[in-house]
ROKE-127976 format. One line per 10 residues: number of its first residue (from 1); for each residue x, y, z of C-alpha. Coordinates in Angstrom, 3 decimals, padded with zeros to 6 digits. Each point is the difference from the previous one (the first is absolute). Layout:
N
NUM	X/Y/Z  ...
***
This chain:
333
1	-018.392/010.438/011.104  -002.715/-002.514/-000.476  000.584/-002.725/-002.462  -003.449/-001.653/-000.106  -001.531/-001.715/-001.772  002.847/-002.556/-000.139  000.354/-003.120/-001.878  000.105/-003.368/001.541  003.329/-001.534/-001.052  000.575/-003.691/-000.233
11	002.956/-000.646/002.193  000.809/-003.434/-001.429  003.207/-000.348/-002.210  -002.094/-000.967/-003.099  -000.615/003.768/-000.822  -003.449/-000.713/-001.416  -002.550/002.811/-000.415  -003.188/-000.212/002.165  -003.089/000.878/-001.726  -001.451/001.340/003.306
21	002.702/002.703/000.266  -001.545/003.433/000.269  001.554/002.614/-002.095  002.433/002.440/001.773  -001.251/002.925/-002.017  002.229/002.920/-000.226  -000.080/003.048/-002.339  003.046/000.154/-002.404  002.104/002.941/000.985  -001.210/000.071/003.604
31	003.475/000.350/001.391  000.237/003.186/-002.312  -003.019/001.449/001.899  000.859/-001.064/003.466  003.853/000.906/000.171  001.525/003.101/-001.399  003.684/-000.119/-001.423  001.630/001.604/002.892  -001.265/-003.013/002.174  000.967/-002.749/-002.242
41	003.520/000.629/-001.245  002.584/-000.463/002.725  002.899/002.407/000.006  002.444/-002.830/000.507  -000.768/-003.187/-001.749  000.685/-003.257/002.007  001.245/-001.905/-002.975  000.729/001.206/-003.529  002.507/-000.754/-002.870  000.981/-003.403/-001.044
51	-001.185/-002.780/002.214  001.607/-003.530/-000.923  -002.302/-002.787/000.499  002.045/-002.929/001.292  -000.636/-003.726/000.462  001.380/-002.390/002.763  003.316/-001.045/-001.659  003.615/000.439/000.910  000.828/002.374/-003.026  -002.743/002.323/000.949
61	001.150/000.108/003.603  003.504/000.632/-001.209  -001.270/002.942/-001.893  -002.046/001.281/003.013  002.930/-000.103/002.514  002.451/001.477/-002.489  -002.193/002.825/-001.388  -002.208/000.623/002.932  -002.787/001.664/-002.045  -002.323/002.520/001.855
71	-002.903/-002.359/-000.818  -000.683/-003.578/-001.221  -003.241/-001.875/-000.652  -000.617/-003.714/000.623  -003.054/-002.222/-000.866  -002.064/-001.554/002.770  001.231/-003.384/-001.568  003.557/000.750/000.752  -000.915/001.383/003.435  -001.298/-003.442/000.961
81	003.358/-001.575/-001.157  002.097/002.589/001.744  -002.128/-000.687/003.277  000.455/-003.686/-000.214  003.742/000.486/000.416  -000.529/001.912/003.058  000.452/003.566/-001.121  -001.918/003.189/-000.156  000.143/003.271/-002.008  002.436/001.390/002.562
91	002.395/-002.977/-000.252  -000.208/-000.911/-003.668  000.273/003.559/-001.480  002.736/002.498/000.810  -000.907/002.819/002.582  000.211/002.696/-002.733  -002.765/-001.548/-002.084  -003.680/000.595/000.623  -001.952/-003.367/-000.725  -003.084/-000.017/-001.964
101	-002.125/-003.208/-000.193  -002.431/-000.532/-002.674  -002.875/-002.395/-000.850  -000.149/001.165/-003.697  -000.017/-002.636/-002.574  -001.206/-000.444/-003.570  -001.922/-003.348/-000.055  -003.224/-000.140/002.323  000.390/-003.777/-000.240  003.461/-000.234/001.121
111	-000.216/001.484/003.199  -001.798/-001.517/003.278  000.210/001.588/003.437  -002.554/001.048/002.407  -000.296/003.364/001.840  000.771/-001.503/003.269  003.162/-001.650/-001.500  001.144/003.293/-001.466  -000.327/001.748/003.250  001.971/-002.416/001.910
121	002.792/000.014/-002.524  000.226/003.811/000.084  -000.151/000.018/003.974  002.875/-002.467/000.004  002.096/001.552/-002.718  -000.550/003.680/000.938  000.761/001.894/-003.264  -000.027/003.682/-000.115  -002.803/000.145/-002.585  -002.483/-002.500/-001.294
131	-002.116/-000.114/-003.091  -002.871/-002.114/001.129  -002.574/-002.419/-001.431  000.200/000.081/-003.553  -002.732/-001.545/-002.269  001.322/000.281/-003.699  -002.461/000.924/-002.745  -000.199/-001.587/-003.542  -001.474/001.158/-003.153  -002.279/-003.173/000.121
141	-001.883/001.470/003.008  -003.357/001.624/-000.329  000.002/003.678/001.202  -002.022/-000.903/003.066  002.703/-002.691/000.823  002.718/002.379/-000.521  -001.635/002.495/002.273  -000.407/-002.448/002.780  003.547/-000.962/-000.091  001.022/003.677/000.313
151	-002.307/000.147/002.917  001.731/-002.913/001.650  003.296/001.638/-000.561  -001.106/003.242/001.593  -001.736/-001.664/002.897  003.067/-002.122/000.714  002.374/002.834/000.151  -002.301/001.825/002.441  -000.352/-003.104/002.169  003.579/-000.751/-000.151
161	000.871/003.528/001.248  -002.418/-000.401/002.945  001.435/-003.389/001.004  003.677/000.983/-000.177  -000.680/003.295/001.674  -001.767/-001.656/003.051  -003.592/001.301/-000.899  -001.464/-003.419/-000.777  -003.912/-000.104/000.431  -001.500/-003.387/-000.339
171	-003.495/001.711/-000.423  001.170/001.785/-003.054  002.082/-002.134/-002.208  -000.316/-002.075/-003.090  002.860/-002.371/001.041  -000.575/-001.359/003.643  003.295/-000.836/001.646  001.063/-002.482/002.673  000.944/001.606/003.365  003.738/-000.639/-000.196
181	000.156/002.186/-003.091  -001.565/003.024/001.808  003.284/001.055/001.634  001.927/003.092/000.675  000.452/002.400/-002.853  002.583/-000.606/-002.724  001.896/002.999/-001.353  -000.715/-000.847/-003.549  -001.596/002.688/-002.249  -002.520/-001.047/-002.658
191	000.376/000.817/-003.546  -003.383/-000.429/-001.568  -000.168/-001.423/-003.532  -002.145/001.888/-002.509  -001.389/-002.842/-002.200  -002.270/000.806/-002.935  000.084/001.611/-003.631  -003.241/002.122/000.460  -000.882/002.645/002.558  -002.795/-002.227/001.164
201	002.454/-002.923/000.637  002.680/002.146/001.651  -002.492/001.929/002.243  000.004/-002.262/003.000  003.898/-000.421/-000.103  000.432/003.696/-000.259  -002.423/000.291/003.054  001.936/-002.376/001.929  003.269/002.158/-000.533  -001.959/002.889/001.773
211	-001.302/-002.233/002.596  003.313/-001.284/001.186  001.555/003.466/-000.546  002.733/-001.597/-002.215  002.918/002.143/-000.853  000.417/-001.994/-003.071  -001.861/-002.467/-002.155  000.825/-002.543/-002.670  -001.182/-000.905/-003.448  000.973/-003.635/-001.364
221	001.280/000.412/-003.471  001.453/-003.348/-001.136  -002.978/-001.312/-001.710  -000.274/003.256/-002.104  003.257/-001.103/-001.534  -000.952/-003.647/-000.832  -001.813/-000.919/-003.038  -001.502/-003.026/001.659  -002.238/002.363/002.011  -000.840/002.294/-002.839
231	001.685/003.014/001.565  002.386/002.677/-001.427  001.955/002.827/001.239  -002.373/002.760/-001.258  -002.673/-001.434/002.209  002.335/000.061/003.029  000.720/003.451/-000.605  -003.760/001.071/-000.503  -000.800/-001.811/003.111  002.630/001.840/002.032
241	-000.912/003.233/-001.566  -003.717/-000.591/001.068  001.109/-000.948/003.655  001.940/003.390/000.027  -003.310/001.854/-000.765  -002.260/-002.169/002.125  002.255/000.425/003.257  001.523/003.444/-000.567  003.459/-001.311/-000.689  000.234/-002.766/002.683
251	003.640/-001.234/-000.263  000.229/-003.490/-001.187  002.530/-002.619/-000.768  -000.319/-002.209/-003.070  000.880/-003.669/000.293  001.346/-002.076/-002.845  001.617/002.824/-001.940  003.244/001.130/000.806  001.549/001.144/-003.400  001.079/003.623/000.127
261	-000.154/001.246/-003.518  -000.788/-002.471/-002.715  -003.213/000.541/-002.108  -001.848/-001.769/002.744  001.876/001.544/002.841  -000.814/002.065/003.250  001.099/003.252/-001.635  -003.622/000.197/-001.900  -002.110/-000.643/003.165  -001.649/002.986/001.841
271	001.269/001.835/002.805  -001.869/-001.967/002.670  002.362/-002.933/-000.666  002.744/000.417/002.614  001.361/-003.393/000.121  000.224/-003.237/-001.849  000.818/-003.686/000.946  001.039/-002.661/-002.158  002.331/-003.175/-000.258  001.519/-000.360/-003.549
281	001.343/003.555/-000.492  002.328/000.074/003.014  001.190/-003.476/-000.447  000.981/000.755/-003.609  001.886/002.961/001.113  001.537/-001.090/003.221  000.772/-003.785/-001.141  000.043/-001.014/003.662  001.347/-003.632/-000.801  002.929/001.404/-001.847
291	000.922/003.278/001.573  002.090/000.898/003.128  -001.601/002.137/002.751  001.684/003.140/-001.380  -001.150/-000.780/-003.476  -003.590/-000.577/001.182  000.024/003.275/002.064  001.375/001.996/-003.077  -002.494/-001.537/-002.488  -002.922/000.443/002.385
301	001.096/003.684/000.669  -000.177/000.677/-003.681  -003.342/-001.812/-000.536  -001.663/001.671/003.036  000.946/003.444/-001.269  -001.451/-000.720/-003.315  -003.304/-001.185/001.499  -000.106/003.055/002.170  000.612/002.356/-002.956  -002.847/-001.842/-001.822
311	-002.426/000.454/002.849  001.301/003.539/000.702  000.789/-000.762/003.610  003.146/000.535/002.129  002.639/-002.931/-000.193  -000.507/-002.155/003.078  003.228/-002.020/000.013  003.764/000.954/000.360  002.362/-002.911/-000.202  002.772/001.931/001.858
321	-002.294/-000.078/003.082  000.031/-003.802/000.157  003.476/-000.834/-001.585  001.671/-000.352/003.351  -002.451/-002.407/001.503  000.427/-003.723/000.011  -001.590/-001.374/-003.092  -000.185/-003.649/000.835  -003.502/-001.232/001.057  -000.580/-003.120/002.107
331	-000.019/-003.135/-002.138  -003.298/-001.658/-000.900  -000.344/-003.513/001.222
***
């Protein structure tokens, strides 16, 4: 599928917008016209339900090895810290857990990483899934600025998929890579991020979902719940509903919202939301610093079932299946 014309993306870590970038023009709803529902909705979802977001700290690792959730999410910042202590996704997380790494963040000024650095981290860490190359949006941006950032997110997802899949082509990239990074394929599936609040903004990201043949996509929801960014829950729900229409029900996970059923909960989101990732909700329910392994498993089991019910997906966790397994993780240095 031809992606031209393509924007020339600044590969420095300053994340400034080049005035010479050509627009990556895509028609809103293009995924709807290209891909019928039977080809886009997988019969078996790779990840769904509650996805606890964890950090590099002992209490979170105690939780992981006691509960052994089916999936967990960790930011690229903590990936770097874990790698520095000589561990990878395979050794840091229990074998029952699918590891999802993410570059999502709320503040465009707080994150500095080059595309080549991200590639190197993911190749070394080898997660099961990766949400690549996020460029956060703010209400202060002009519409053209926001669209360009969405184009960058989309193009980054496509190129990351090619690089990790062993299909890197130096003549057709926006992010040239040094030879050592063009290596054997890594078994990491890309989960494209759908940024944007309008069809025009979202169109490049939705196109990238089709281009990488992603079984699932992601919507970053944290900023919708923050007054500082001017967002709100109804706006998140409206955006997710529009994504449902524009992509023929492409399954997505929402990041930053893990409350099952309060007035701003998962229960009121449309059917295309099949999973949710967050930090505060599971911590408040499980209390990993104060709870025993049995208590953590019981609390998470109840919580996960509530999330599954809110999303109308099957429960993905059964504490009885892991209760007999050793719960003590390796100690952090």
